C-alpha positions in Angstrom: 0.6 -17.5 85.8 -1.4 -19.8 88.2 -4.5 -19.4 86.0 -2.6 -20.7 82.9 -1.2 -23.5 85.1 -4.8 -24.2 86.2 -6.0 -24.1 82.5 -3.5 -26.5 81.5 -4.0 -29.1 84.2 -7.7 -29.0 83.1 -7.0 -29.5 79.5 -4.8 -32.6 80.5 -7.6 -33.9 82.8 -10.1 -34.0 80.2 -7.5 -35.3 77.7 -6.6 -38.3 80.0 -10.0 -39.3 81.1 -13.1 -37.2 79.7 -15.8 -38.9 81.2 -14.4 -38.7 84.5 -13.5 -34.9 84.0 -17.2 -34.3 82.7 -18.7 -36.0 86.0 -16.3 -34.3 88.4 -17.2 -31.0 86.8 -21.0 -31.8 87.2 -20.5 -33.0 90.5 -19.0 -29.6 91.5 -21.7 -27.7 89.8 -24.4 -29.4 91.9 -22.6 -29.3 95.2 -24.7 -26.8 97.3 -22.2 -27.7 100.2 -19.5 -25.9 98.5 -18.6 -22.5 99.8 -17.0 -21.4 96.6 -19.9 -20.0 94.5 -17.5 -18.9 91.6 -15.9 -22.2 91.4 -19.1 -24.0 91.0 -20.0 -21.4 88.2 -16.9 -22.3 86.6 -17.4 -25.7 86.5 -20.6 -25.5 84.9 -19.1 -23.0 82.1 -16.1 -25.5 81.6 -18.8 -28.2 81.3 -20.6 -26.4 78.6 -17.4 -25.3 76.8 -16.8 -29.4 76.5 -20.2 -29.7 74.9 -20.2 -27.2 72.2 -18.1 -24.9 69.8 -18.7 -22.0 67.6 -17.1 -24.2 64.7 -19.6 -26.2 63.3 -17.5 -29.2 62.8 -15.7 -29.1 66.3 -19.3 -28.8 67.5 -20.4 -32.1 65.7 -17.3 -33.9 67.1 -18.0 -32.7 70.7 -21.6 -33.9 70.3 -20.6 -37.3 69.0 -18.1 -37.5 71.7 -20.7 -36.9 74.3 -23.0 -39.4 72.9 -20.2 -42.1 72.9 -20.0 -42.1 76.7 -21.6 -44.6 78.7 -25.5 -43.9 79.0 -25.3 -44.1 83.0 -22.6 -41.5 83.1 -24.3 -39.1 80.7 -27.7 -39.6 83.0 -25.7 -38.7 86.0 -24.2 -35.5 84.5 -27.6 -34.6 83.3 -29.0 -35.1 86.9 -26.4 -33.1 88.3 -27.0 -30.1 86.0 -31.0 -30.4 86.6 -30.1 -30.4 90.3 -28.0 -27.4 90.2 -31.2 -25.5 88.9 -32.4 -25.6 92.6 -29.3 -23.7 93.8 -29.7 -21.1 96.4 -26.8 -19.2 94.2 -28.0 -17.4 91.0 -24.8 -17.6 89.2 -25.0 -21.6 89.5 -28.6 -21.5 88.3 -27.6 -19.6 85.3 -24.4 -21.9 84.6 -26.6 -25.0 84.9 -29.3 -23.5 82.4 -26.5 -22.8 79.9 -25.2 -26.6 80.4 -28.7 -28.1 80.1 -29.5 -26.1 76.9 -26.1 -27.5 75.3 -26.9 -31.1 76.4 -30.7 -30.7 75.2 -29.3 -29.5 71.7 -27.5 -32.7 71.5 -29.8 -35.4 73.0 -33.4 -33.9 72.3 -33.2 -34.2 68.3 -32.0 -38.0 68.8 -34.3 -40.8 69.3 -33.7 -44.4 70.9 -35.0 -47.8 69.4 -38.4 -46.8 71.0 -38.4 -43.5 69.0 -38.3 -41.8 72.4 -36.0 -38.6 72.8 -32.8 -39.2 74.4 -33.9 -36.9 77.5 -37.2 -37.6 77.3 -37.9 -36.5 81.1 -36.2 -33.0 80.6 -39.2 -31.0 79.4 -41.6 -32.6 81.9 -39.2 -31.7 84.9 -38.6 -28.1 83.5 -42.4 -27.5 82.9 -43.3 -29.0 86.5 -40.8 -26.5 87.9 -42.7 -23.8 86.2 -46.3 -24.7 86.7 -46.1 -26.4 90.1 -43.4 -24.7 91.9 -42.8 -25.1 95.7 -44.3 -22.1 97.4 -40.7 -21.0 98.7 -37.9 -18.5 97.7 -36.0 -21.8 96.4 -39.1 -22.8 94.6 -39.5 -19.5 92.8 -35.7 -19.5 92.1 -36.1 -22.9 90.4 -39.2 -21.6 88.4 -36.9 -18.5 87.1 -34.0 -21.0 86.3 -36.4 -23.5 84.7 -37.8 -20.6 82.2 -34.4 -19.3 81.4 -33.5 -22.9 80.6 -36.3 -23.4 78.2 -35.6 -20.1 76.8 -32.1 -21.1 75.9 -33.2 -24.4 74.6 -35.8 -22.9 72.2 -33.1 -20.4 71.1 -30.9 -23.3 70.3 -33.1 -25.7 68.7 -34.6 -23.1 66.5 -31.2 -23.2 64.6 -31.6 -26.6 63.9 -33.4 -28.4 61.3 -35.8 -30.6 63.8 -39.1 -30.9 65.0 -38.0 -32.3 68.2 -40.0 -29.7 70.4 -43.1 -29.7 68.1 -45.0 -32.5 70.4 -44.0 -30.3 73.6 -44.7 -26.6 72.0 -48.2 -26.3 73.5 -46.9 -27.3 77.0 -44.1 -25.0 76.5 -46.1 -21.9 75.4 -48.6 -22.7 78.4 -46.0 -22.6 81.0 -44.0 -19.6 79.6 -47.3 -17.6 79.3 -48.3 -18.5 82.8 -45.2 -17.0 83.9 -46.1 -13.6 82.3 -49.5 -13.2 83.7 -50.2 -10.0 85.8 -50.7 -12.1 89.0 -47.1 -13.2 88.7 -45.6 -11.0 91.4 -41.9 -12.3 91.1 -40.4 -9.8 88.5 -37.4 -12.0 87.9 -39.6 -15.0 86.8 -41.8 -12.6 84.7 -38.5 -11.4 82.8 -37.4 -14.9 82.4 -40.8 -15.9 81.1 -41.0 -13.2 78.5 -37.6 -13.9 77.4 -38.3 -17.6 76.9 -41.4 -16.7 75.1 -39.4 -14.3 72.6 -37.2 -17.4 72.0 -40.4 -19.8 71.6 -42.4 -17.9 69.2 -40.7 -19.7 66.5 -42.6 -22.9 67.6 -46.3 -21.1 68.0 -47.3 -21.2 64.5 -50.3 -23.5 65.4 -51.2 -21.4 68.0 -51.2 -18.2 66.3 -53.6 -19.7 63.7 -56.3 -20.1 66.5 -57.7 -16.6 67.4 -58.4 -17.5 70.8 -54.8 -18.5 71.5 -53.2 -16.0 69.4 -55.5 -13.1 71.3 -54.3 -14.4 74.7 -50.6 -14.5 73.9 -50.8 -10.9 72.4 -52.7 -9.8 75.6 -50.1 -11.1 78.2 -47.5 -9.4 76.0 -49.0 -6.4 76.1 -49.7 -6.5 79.9 -45.9 -7.2 80.3 -45.4 -3.9 78.3 -46.8 -2.2 81.2 -45.2 -4.0 83.9 -43.5 -2.3 86.9 -40.0 -3.4 85.4 -38.2 -1.6 82.5 -36.6 -4.8 82.0 -39.6 -6.8 81.5 -41.2 -3.8 79.4 -38.1 -4.1 77.0 -38.2 -7.8 76.8 -41.9 -7.5 76.1 -41.3 -5.2 73.2 -38.7 -7.5 72.0 -41.5 -10.1 71.8 -43.5 -7.9 69.6 -40.6 -7.4 67.3 -40.4 -11.0 66.9 -44.1 -11.5 66.2 -43.8 -8.6 63.6 -41.4 -10.8 61.9 -42.8 -14.3 62.4 -46.5 -13.4 62.2 -47.0 -10.1 60.4 -50.0 -11.4 58.7 -51.9 -11.9 62.2 -51.4 -8.3 63.3 -54.5 -6.5 61.7 -56.7 -7.0 64.9 -54.0 -5.8 67.3 -52.4 -3.0 65.4 -54.5 -0.1 66.8 -53.6 -1.3 70.3 -49.9 -1.7 69.7 -49.9 1.8 68.0 -51.6 3.5 71.1 -49.4 1.5 73.4 -46.2 2.3 71.6 -46.7 6.0 71.0 -47.4 6.0 75.0 -44.1 4.3 75.5 -42.1 6.5 73.3 -43.6 9.5 74.8 -43.6 8.4 78.6 -41.1 5.5 79.1 -37.4 5.5 79.9 -35.0 5.5 77.0 -34.3 1.5 77.0 -38.3 1.0 76.7 -39.0 4.0 74.1 -36.2 2.3 72.0 -37.7 -1.0 71.7 -41.1 0.4 71.1 -39.5 2.3 68.2 -38.0 -0.9 67.2 -41.5 -2.8 66.9 -42.1 0.0 64.2 -38.8 -0.5 62.5 -39.6 -4.4 62.2 -43.0 -3.6 60.9 -41.5 -1.2 58.2 -38.8 -3.6 57.3 -41.5 -6.3 56.8 -43.6 -4.1 54.6 -40.6 -2.7 52.6 -39.8 -6.4 51.8 -43.5 -7.2 50.4 -43.1 -4.2 48.0 -40.9 -6.8 45.9 -42.9 -9.6 46.5 -46.3 -11.1 46.0 -47.3 -11.1 49.9 -50.1 -9.2 51.4 -49.3 -5.9 52.6 -51.4 -4.3 55.3 -49.8 -0.7 54.9 -49.5 -0.6 58.7 -47.1 2.3 58.4 -49.1 4.5 56.1 -52.0 4.3 58.7 -49.5 4.7 61.6 -47.2 7.4 60.1 -49.3 10.6 61.0 -49.3 9.6 64.5 -45.6 8.1 64.7 -43.8 11.0 62.9 -44.8 13.9 65.2 -43.9 11.6 68.4 -40.5 10.7 66.8 -39.5 14.4 65.8 -40.6 15.4 69.3 -38.4 12.6 70.8 -35.5 13.7 68.4 -36.0 17.3 69.9 -35.4 16.3 73.4 -32.5 14.3 72.5 -31.0 17.3 70.9 -31.7 19.3 74.1 -29.4 16.9 76.0 -32.4 15.1 77.7 
């Protein structure tokens, strides 16, 4: 087929001159004058696929191949990718975010002779797009894209044994949480911020040790659980599930509010939100079940909540049986 022939041509191009091939892909991704949005998106996805693999050995080889390219070429590819975050086309912005997260996973853990990250200006660039966006639709679109990118990067870096994000964790959390505040009117930005926070929570251990910071983070998540968007509410409850897993011991001051809020969600919200509210208590239950076999302190939240939860869960099951 034509598609197979095109894919073979792309493989040959990469095999013949990988540096030039990656450069052309990044230029296509960033080319806002191009009328073919799908072509730009495919360029981004092809670029990403040359940087990573599900096979660990192949992923390491691709990372080494990337780092062996001339520094000025790598810089140009990275610049094109960050330029594409400001694209008017959503698919292009999402593709760029994926490319950047893969590049960041390769470069951020590596330092140069001055102990600087190989992509030292990436996080400041992303954070500026979030904290000081241009007051235009394009500025808000770039803010959303930057939040998506940070979320992807945190998700990727969390799987590596590296503390390369540690120095920036405060700034990342501050920027992400700012995108979740009630005064943030753009629901796409808010959704991107909540999802980014869910991935960034792994790096928030220092913040969760400080009560004022912890309470502020919990407050904005609870506010997001009541946002005028089911997607945002669902993502916010997913955040709470993650907090139950990572910071269970910090929940006592908030559990009463979380119980009342989740009971209301199970009773009154759409299925997709109600399911995540139930999932929060499933996460708490799993943690407390594990504590039965360890010396870790168990706060027995489930025992305290069961007399409230069980009737609501049974009523929900009865509604489902009635075909609702």
